[in-house]
C-alpha positions as CSV (number, residue, x, y, z in Angstrom):
1,R,10.1,1.0,-52.3
2,D,12.9,2.4,-54.6
3,I,15.6,0.1,-53.8
4,T,14.3,-2.5,-55.9
5,P,12.6,-1.1,-58.9
6,F,15.2,2.0,-59.2
7,F,18.3,1.4,-57.5
8,D,19.1,-2.2,-58.2
9,P,18.8,-1.6,-62.1
10,M,21.0,0.8,-62.0
11,K,23.7,-1.4,-59.9
12,H,23.2,-4.0,-62.6
13,L,23.8,-1.5,-65.5
14,L,26.9,-0.2,-63.6
15,V,28.6,-3.5,-62.9
16,E,27.9,-5.2,-66.2
17,S,29.2,-2.2,-67.9
18,V,32.7,-1.9,-65.8
19,R,33.0,-5.8,-65.9
20,A,32.8,-5.6,-70.0
21,G,35.3,-2.7,-69.8
22,R,32.6,-0.2,-71.0
23,I,32.3,3.4,-69.5
24,P,28.2,3.5,-68.7
25,W,27.4,6.7,-70.8
26,W,24.2,5.8,-71.3
27,N,21.0,3.7,-69.7
28,P,19.1,2.0,-72.8
29,G,16.8,0.5,-70.6
30,V,14.5,3.6,-69.8
31,V,11.9,4.6,-72.1
32,N,13.9,5.7,-75.1
33,G,17.1,5.9,-73.2
34,E,18.8,8.4,-70.9
35,P,22.0,9.6,-69.6
36,F,23.7,7.3,-67.2
37,F,27.1,8.7,-66.4
38,A,25.7,12.1,-65.8
39,T,23.3,11.2,-63.5
40,L,24.7,11.0,-59.5
41,Q,22.1,8.2,-58.2
42,P,24.4,5.1,-59.9
43,G,27.5,6.5,-57.9
44,V,29.5,5.6,-60.9
45,F,32.8,7.1,-59.4
46,Y,31.8,6.1,-55.7
47,P,34.5,4.5,-54.0
48,G,32.2,2.2,-52.2
49,N,30.9,0.7,-55.7
50,L,34.4,-1.0,-56.0
51,L,32.8,-3.5,-53.4
52,L,30.1,-4.5,-56.4
53,Y,33.0,-5.9,-58.7
54,T,34.3,-8.2,-56.1
55,L,31.3,-10.3,-55.4
56,P,28.0,-11.5,-56.9
57,L,25.7,-8.4,-57.5
58,S,22.9,-10.0,-55.0
59,T,25.3,-10.4,-52.2
60,S,27.5,-7.2,-52.7
61,F,24.9,-4.7,-53.0
62,D,23.5,-6.2,-49.9
63,W,26.7,-5.5,-48.2
64,L,27.1,-2.3,-49.7
65,V,24.2,-0.6,-48.4
66,A,25.0,-2.6,-44.6
67,L,28.2,-1.5,-44.1
68,H,27.1,2.3,-44.4
69,Y,25.7,1.9,-41.0
70,P,28.7,1.2,-39.0
71,L,30.6,3.7,-41.1
72,T,28.1,6.3,-40.0
73,G,28.3,5.2,-36.5
74,A,31.8,5.1,-36.1
75,G,32.1,8.4,-37.7
76,L,30.0,10.0,-35.3
77,Y,31.8,8.3,-32.3
78,L,35.0,9.9,-33.2
79,L,33.1,13.0,-33.6
80,L,31.5,12.9,-30.2
81,R,34.8,11.7,-28.4
82,R,36.7,14.6,-30.2
83,W,34.2,17.2,-28.9
84,G,35.0,15.6,-25.3
85,R,32.3,13.5,-24.8
86,S,32.8,10.2,-22.6
87,P,33.3,6.9,-24.5
88,Q,29.8,6.0,-23.1
89,A,28.0,9.1,-24.3
90,A,29.8,8.7,-27.6
91,W,28.5,4.9,-28.1
92,L,25.1,6.0,-27.2
93,G,25.0,8.7,-29.5
94,A,26.4,6.9,-32.4
95,A,24.4,4.1,-31.7
96,S,21.0,6.3,-31.7
97,F,22.0,7.9,-34.8
98,M,22.8,4.9,-36.7
99,L,19.9,2.7,-35.8
100,G,17.4,5.5,-35.5
101,G,14.4,6.1,-37.7
102,Y,15.9,8.4,-40.1
103,L,18.9,6.4,-41.2
104,V,17.3,3.0,-41.0
105,S,14.6,4.2,-43.7
106,L,17.4,5.7,-46.1
107,G,18.2,1.8,-46.8
108,N,15.9,2.2,-49.6
109,F,17.5,5.2,-51.0
110,P,21.4,4.2,-51.3
111,N,22.4,7.3,-53.1
112,N,21.0,9.3,-49.8
113,L,22.7,6.8,-47.4
114,Q,26.1,6.7,-49.3
115,T,25.9,10.6,-48.7
116,V,24.7,10.9,-45.1
117,A,27.2,8.2,-43.7
118,W,30.0,10.8,-44.4
119,V,28.4,13.9,-43.0
120,P,29.7,12.9,-39.5
121,C,33.4,12.4,-41.2
122,L,33.0,15.7,-42.6
123,F,32.2,17.3,-39.2
124,W,34.9,15.5,-37.7
125,S,37.5,16.5,-40.2
126,W,36.4,20.1,-40.4
127,D,36.8,20.4,-36.7
128,R,40.4,19.2,-36.9
129,V,41.0,21.9,-39.4
130,L,39.8,24.7,-37.1
131,D,41.9,23.2,-34.5
132,R,44.8,23.3,-36.8
133,P,44.4,24.0,-40.5
134,T,47.5,22.1,-42.0
135,S,47.6,21.4,-45.7
136,R,46.9,17.4,-44.8
137,R,43.8,18.3,-42.6
138,I,42.2,20.5,-45.3
139,A,43.2,17.7,-47.9
140,A,41.4,15.3,-46.0
141,F,38.1,17.4,-45.5
142,A,38.2,18.2,-49.2
143,A,38.2,14.5,-49.7
144,F,35.4,13.7,-47.4
145,C,33.5,16.3,-49.3
146,A,34.4,14.6,-52.7
147,V,33.4,11.3,-51.4
148,A,30.0,12.2,-50.0
149,F,29.2,14.1,-53.3
150,L,29.8,10.8,-55.4
151,G,27.6,9.0,-53.0
152,G,25.1,10.8,-55.1
153,E,23.0,13.3,-52.9
154,P,24.3,16.6,-53.3
155,Q,21.3,18.2,-51.6
156,I,22.2,16.8,-48.3
157,L,25.9,17.1,-48.8
158,A,25.1,20.9,-49.1
159,I,22.9,20.7,-46.1
160,G,25.7,19.4,-44.3
161,V,28.5,21.5,-45.2
162,V,26.4,24.5,-44.5
163,W,25.7,23.5,-41.0
164,L,29.4,22.6,-40.4
165,F,30.3,25.9,-41.5
166,V,27.5,27.8,-39.0
167,H,28.7,25.4,-36.2
168,G,32.3,26.3,-36.7
169,V,31.8,30.2,-37.1
170,L,29.3,30.1,-33.9
171,G,32.6,28.2,-32.1
172,I,30.0,26.0,-30.5
173,E,32.9,23.6,-29.7
174,G,35.1,26.5,-28.0
175,R,37.2,26.8,-31.6
176,S,38.5,30.5,-31.7
177,T,39.4,30.6,-35.3
178,K,38.1,33.9,-37.0
179,I,35.1,34.0,-39.3
180,A,37.7,35.6,-42.2
181,G,40.0,32.6,-41.4
182,Q,37.4,30.2,-41.6
183,T,36.0,31.2,-44.6
184,G,39.1,31.2,-46.8
185,V,40.0,27.8,-45.5
186,F,36.6,26.4,-46.5
187,A,36.6,28.0,-49.7
188,L,40.2,26.6,-50.4
189,A,38.6,23.0,-49.2
190,G,35.9,23.9,-51.4
191,G,37.6,24.7,-54.5
192,I,39.6,21.4,-54.2
193,A,36.8,19.0,-53.7
194,V,35.0,20.8,-56.7
195,A,38.2,20.0,-58.7
196,V,38.3,16.4,-57.7
197,V,34.6,15.6,-59.0
198,A,34.7,18.0,-61.5
199,V,34.5,15.1,-64.0
200,Q,31.2,14.0,-62.6
201,L,29.7,17.3,-61.7
202,I,30.3,19.2,-65.0
203,P,28.1,16.6,-66.9
204,F,25.7,16.4,-64.0
205,A,25.1,19.8,-64.3
206,E,24.2,20.1,-67.7
207,Y,22.2,17.0,-67.2
208,I,20.1,19.0,-64.7
209,L,19.6,22.3,-67.0
210,H,18.2,20.2,-69.5
211,S,15.9,18.0,-67.1
212,V,12.1,18.5,-66.2
213,R,13.7,19.7,-62.9
214,T,14.1,23.0,-64.4
215,L,10.2,23.1,-65.2
216,P,7.9,25.0,-63.1
217,V,5.5,22.7,-61.0
218,D,2.0,24.3,-60.5
219,I,0.0,23.9,-57.3
220,G,-2.3,21.2,-58.6
221,Y,0.4,18.7,-59.4
222,A,2.3,19.4,-56.1
223,A,-1.0,19.1,-54.1
224,S,-1.8,15.6,-55.9
225,R,1.4,14.2,-54.7
226,S,0.5,14.9,-50.8
227,L,-1.5,13.1,-48.5
228,E,-5.3,14.2,-48.5
229,P,-6.3,15.9,-45.2
230,T,-8.4,14.2,-42.9
């Protein structure tokens, strides 16, 4: 699927550029060329890509994908334990999500996987903020948001942060923080995260504004991409 024709060439270009001491601004291998640094899918600043520079790409790319599964499971385990679930229930919940169809299917879409893997950590760190909003805890939550964004799938990140904010506002886990207080801290942490990723966010936003994604899609084209009724 996408990992072979789409992501593998991206990672090759990224690794070759970095090892040659170049910033990969441009991808000359697609049609007449296209921006590379401004796109999120390659994960130019994603910390996990450091693994790609230490081993042969044929091995390191496999490990990069595979290691995000235990990362997801560990994050969800810590979250469920923080929410008062038993170790057995936390292990079962973590294993069910880590090995479930949704996450396994994302192995073909590393940018999606690299963002989803941090969502449990986002909930865990935000719950700690709601419990006691210290500067260190706010910074940790902002850091997790930044890493998830650099993973390459901002839509999933947006869905995740909306749900964790709603979860906190509703006080589902018994946190008594007032809505106004939560909103202020949430805005502060979001501002910190945006500042951290601005070097990637600004060119990405400009790239999107000039891409075909801003054009209207007619119903005929949209329907042609769907399954035919049976």
